[in-house]
N, C-alpha and C positions, 0 to 999 in steps of 0.2 A: 547366140548365147545358150549354153547348156540348160536344159530343163531341170527342175527339182525332182529328184526321184522320190516318190512316195512309197512305192513297193512294187510287187510283181503280181500280175493278175493270175489267179488260180485257175479260172475257167479257160481263158484264152492264152495263157502263158506269155503275156506281153508285159513290158515295163509300163507301169502306171505313173505318169508324171504330171507336173504342173508347169505350164509354160510361164516364164517370168513376165512376159508382156501382158498376161492376163492375171497377174498377181494382185492387181488393184481392182479386180472385179469382185472382191470380197469372197467370204467362204463361211462354212459351218462345219464344226467338228462336234458330233453328238454321240451319245451312247450311255449305257448304264454304268454305274460305278464299278470300277475294277476291270473294265473291258479294254483299257489301253489308250484312252483319250490323251492322257498326259504325255505318254511316249510319242504319240503322233504329233502333238504340239511341239515337242522338242525336236523331232525330225524335221518338221517344217521350219522351225526357227533356225536350226543349223543350216538348212538348205538356203534360206534367204540370206543368212549372214555370209556364207561362202560366195554368194553373188554380189556382195557389197551392199546389201540392203539392211539398214538398221531395223531392229525389231523391239517392240515394247509389249511386255506381257506381265500378268500378275501371277505370283507364286502363292496359291491358295493353301496348299498342303505342305510346302517347304521342300518339295522334291525337285521342282524346276530349277532350283539353284545349282543342281548338278551340272548344268550347262557350262559352268565356270571351271569344271575340273574334267580332266581326261578320264574316260571310262576304264574299267578294269580289263576290258577285252574278254578273253575266255574262248574256249573252243566252240561253245554253243552259239555265241553271238557271231563269231567268225564264220561258222558253217551257215548260219541263217543269212548273213550278208552275201556269202558266196552263192547260195541258192537263189537269192533275189537278183543277183547280178551286180552287186556293188564291188567293182574291181579294185578300187583304191581304199577299201575300208581299213581304217586303223584308228585306235583310240586317240581322241584329240579334244582339247578344251576350246571353247569359243570365247571371244572377247566379251566380257560382261561388265555391266555397271549395276550395282545394287542400289535400290531406292527404298525408302520407308517413310510413310507419313509421320511416324512417331520418332524417326531418327535413331532407331536402335539397331536395326539389321541392315541399314544402308544409309546413303546420303539423305538428309531430310528433303522432303518434297513439300514446297510451300507455294501458296498463291495468296494474293491479296483479296480482301473482301470485295473491292471494286471490280477486280478481274472476274471473280466468281459471278457477280451480278445478282440482282434480286430474285430472278426466276429460279435458278438452281439452288440458291441459298434458302429460299422458301421451301424447296423440296427437302433439303437436309433437315430443316427445322420442323418439317411436317405441319406447316401453317395452313389454315383454311383460307378461302378466297378473301375474306375481309382482312385478315391479318397480313396476307400477302400484299394486299393493296396498301396497307400502312407501311410495309417494308419498301414498296415502290416510292412512297412519299419521302421516306428517310433518305433513300439514295438520291432522289431529285433535290432535296434540300441540301445535301452535302455538295452536290455539283454546283448549285446556285451560289453557295457561300464559300466555295473554294476550299472545302475541307476534305483531306485525303482519308479514305477508308482503307486502312491497311490490315488491321487485326481486329479481333473481337472487342478489345477495349475501345477502339474507335467507334465501333457500331453501338456499343453500350452508351458511350458519351453522346452520340447523336440521338439515341432513343430518350435519354434523360433530357436533352435539349428540347426535343419534340414534346415531351410531357410537360415541361415548364412553359413552353409557348404554345400549348395545345390550341387555344382559341384562335390565335393569329394564324397558326399553321393550317388549321381547319378552314379558315376563311380563304386562304390563298391557294391551298393545294387540294383540299377535300377533307371530309370529316375524319378526324382521328380521335378514337375513344381511348380512355384510360385503360379499360380491360384489354384492348388489343395490344397496347404497348406492353402491359404487364405480361401477357401471354408470350410475346416475342422474347421478353427478358427471361422468362422461365425456360423457353426453348433454348436460348443461348446458354443457360446454366447447364442444361442436359448435354448440349454439344461440348461444352468445356469439360464436363466429367467424362465424356467419351474420348477425350484427347484432341478435340478440335482446336484448342488453343495453339497447338504446335503446327497445325496445318495452315493457319492464316498468319501471314507475316512476310518478312523479307529476309534474305533475297529470294524472290519468286523464281520458280522454275522457268528457264529459257528453253524454248522448243529445240533450239540448235543442239542442246546438250543431250537430248534423247534421239538425235538424228545424226550421230557421229559415225565416222568410218575409221577403223583402226589403221595403224601405220602399214599393215600388210594388205590393206584393201578390203578386209572383211568388215561387214556391218556390226556395230556394237549392239549387243542384246541387253536392253534395259529390263531388269527384273524387279518388280514391285513386291516387296514382302507384304503378304496379305493374310497371313495366318491369323493375326489378331484383328486386322481390319475387316475381315469377312464377318466377324461377329457384330459389326456395325454396318449392316447391309446398306442403309441409306447413305452413309458417308462413303462407303466403298463405291457404290454404283454412281453416285453423283460426282465423285472425283474423276472417275474414268470418263464419264459423259462430259465433264468440263474439259478434260484434256482433249477429247475428240473434237469438241466445239472449238477449242483454241486452234487446233490444227486446221479446221475448216475455215476459220475466220482469218487466219494470218498467213497461211501458205498461198502462194500465187497459183494461178491456173497454169497447168503444164500440159494438159491433154493426155493422150495415151503415150507412155514411155516404153522403152525396152524392158524396164524393170521398175518396180515401185520405188518411191523415195523413202517410204516407211511402211512397215506392216504392224498393225495394231491388233493385238489379240485380247479379246474380252472374255475371260473365264467366268464361269457361273453366271452366264448371261441372263438367266431368268431374274436375277436380282435387279437388273436394270428396268425390267418391265412390270414387276410385281407392284400392284397398287399405284402404278404411274397414271397420272391424269391424261386424258386424251390429247391435250395440247402438247404435253411433253413427248408422248409417243410420236406425234406428228413431227415434232422437231427432230427426234432421232431419225425418223424415216427420211426427212429432208437431208440431214447431214450424211447419212449412209449413201443416199442416192447421188449426192453431188460431190462428195469428197473424193470420189474416184478421179475426177478431173484435176484434183490437187496432187495426184500421185500417191495416195494413201490407200492401202488395202486394209479392210477391217474383217477380222475373223472372229466369229462368235463360237463359244464352246459351252455346251450345256448337255443335260441328260436327254432331253426330248426335243425334237425339231419344233414342236408347237409351243415351246417356251418362248420362241421368237414370233412376234406378230406376223400375220400372213403378208402384209404389204412390205415388210422388211425382209422376210424369208425369200420373197420373190427376187430380191436384189442379190442374193448370194449364189454366185455361179459355180463355185468350187465346193463340192460336198464330200465329207468323209463321215460315214455313218458306221459306228461300232454297234455291237450287239444290243438289242433291246429284249428284255425278258417280259413276255406277255402274260404276267401273272394276274393282273387286274384289268378291269374294263378300260381304265386310263391307259395302261400299257398297250392293250390291244388296239386302241384308237391311235396311239402314237406310232405303232408299227405300220398301220395302214397309211397314216399321214406320211411317214418317211418313205414308204414304198412308192407312193404317188408322186413324190417330188423328183424321182430319178427318171432318166431316159431309159425306157425298157431295153432289156437285153434278152433276145429270144432264148439264149442258152441258160438263163438264170431265173429261178423263181424267187423274186425279191422278198416277198412276204415270208416264205418259209426260211430263207437264208438268214434273214435278220435275227431270228430267234435261235439260230444254230451257230452263229459266229463264235469262234474262240477268242481268247485274249490275244491281242496283237493282230487280229484280222478285222477287216472293215469292208464295207461297200463304198466304192469311190467313183465319183464322176467329176471330171474337171473340164474347163473350157479348152477346146482345141482350136485348130485353124478356123479363122473367120468368127471366133467366139461361139462356136457351136458346142454344146455339152456332149461329152463322149458318153456312149452307152455305159451303164453301170457295170463295174467289175468287182468281183469278189477278190480282195487284195490281201496279200501278206505284207504288212507294213514293215518297211526297212528299219533296222535298229539305229538309234542315234549313236554318235561317236563319243558322247560325253558320258558321265556317270548317271545312271538311272536311279537316283536316290538323293538323299540330303547330303550336305557337306558339313564339315566341322567348323566350330567357331574360329579356329586358327586359319583354316582355308579361306573363310569369308573375310577375316581381318586382312589377310594377305592381298586379296583382290581389292578391297577397299583402299588399302595403303597405296596401291599402284594406280588408282584412278586419277585422271587429270582434272576432274571436276570437284574433288573433295574439298579443296581449299576454298572453293567459291561458296559451297552450300553448308558446310559443317558448322559454321559459326553464324548465329542469328544476328540480324541488324535491326535496331529499333530507332528509326529516325522520327523526326517530329511530324505528327499527323493530327487527326481530329481530336484525339483524347488529350494530347499535350496542349494543343492550341486552346481548346475550350477550358482546360484546367487553368491555364495561364490567364485567360480572360476573367474567369471567376475570381482568381486571386487578386487581379488588378482591381476588379469591381469592389471586392471586399476592402482592399486597402484604401480606395477612394472613399468608400463609405465611412471608414474609420477616421480619415483625415479631418473632415468638418467637426466631428465629435471631439477630436483632440484639440482642435483650435478653440472650440467653445469652452472646453474645460480650462484651457490656458487663459482665455479671456475672463472666465468666472474667477479663476484663481487670482488673476491680475486685479480684477475689480475688488475681490475680497481682500487682497493684499493692500490696495490703496486705502480702502475704508478702514481697515484694521490699523494701518500706520497712522492715519489721521487721529483715530481714537487714542492710540498709544502716545502720539505727540501731545494731544490735549491733556492726557492724564499725567504723563511723566515730563512733558516739556521737551524743548530742543535747546541747542546751544544759544539760540538767539532770544528765546522767550521761555518763561517758566511755565510749568504745567500746573494742573489743578491741585495735585498733591502738594507740590512745593508752596503754592499760594495758600492752601488751607493750613499747611504747617506753620507758615509765617504768621498767618492770621491767628492761629491758635496760640502760637508763642507770644505774640503781642497781647492777645487777650489775657492769657495767663499772667504774663508779666504785669500788665496793667492792673489786673485784680490784685495780685500779690503786692504790687507797689502801693495801691490804694489802701490795702489792709495795713501795711507797714506805716504809711503816712498817718492813717487814722489812729493807729496805736500810739504813735509818737505825739501827735497833736492832743490826743485824749489824755496822755500822761501829763503833758504840759499844763493843759487847761485844768485838768483834774487836780494837779498839784496846787494850783492857785486857789482853788476852792478849799 
């Protein structure tokens, strides 16, 4: 299998290549801003794609998207390619799939809260150890009660449940304090404001969709739009770490292959390690060390080599170091560190060369036969065949329209999960609480109705018996009649007897 051409050695006038069978031994592309790191990444991505290896990388500045469009060519690029020895150089586009956590510049990238897990989620939310422990309890409670955690609404619902049942939960799982629950809720609010609502949900990303090969045998290059995402460094780094962890956990062991199954490029790598706890760095080191046997190559890109911890830096066998400007003590230390990581070349003063490299030049060392690093070479990096710059909205839309995975991810799905289940239970409990009260009112009304009817019957009477009013009326009539009659009788009798006298 043909090697990937990185460029041409200036010192020894030889082709500088990367052997595909060592592509899974990971690598580092470093250098100061504006020295050509992005172009080198594009050249590597094109090389792996032509070998049938899928690539996934982040587009931090918006110019990596140019991989989807053929380059403009030009005499300068053609001459540079000829000088390096690229015999078949011609402008060409690569098969590309655009992805975007916010769903604006590419297909939405989603995962579920359960798949993310409490450890990485605690990093996104910037929780302390106590709050992270409460989050562990929330996940355990969800598992025990069979409640799906798919989106942030589900997590909020579980937190509310834990707050309501805090005493019982604390007894069974460990102490849960109201301030810790409130702190997690506030952190979720911040995450929602950063756009995290769109990241958690379904359909979740399937690894097979970032490991596709085009109909012509070229590997599809997945490009994550990260111009906005990079402004949320915790979310950016944690997402890429989650994706790397998913690859590690779900891909089978394959050993050393003729070429990698996937190349994963982590741009702005320092964001992954800034303020990361020791346990997390240890986890990254473990993944990087062992994922090689899953057929995945990981390439970090950053300004300084020491942005990557030493234990991980030692795992990176393929090195491309662009210019470093030794203007500050930090820069001078970085130059020394970078020089020490290369296999020496008697014909090259590495320390002096690092500060004198021009744009598009780099010091390169890759693994060769038997996995032995080659001596460092000052290299003129080969130009990519794609456009070295951004693309238009129309060009992006055209690429998205032709993507075979768009129909699967572009429409969100919201199936029943913890939030809906708990809301339904709450509603049922409320209705059950209302039912006895309604029956009590009906009974009261029934009782009141029976007593009232009895009084009504007693006062007004029924068809079978007379009421009090009718009785009193009759008695009054009789009394009045009797008195009137007596008066008349007395008057008549008086008149008779009086007449006799």
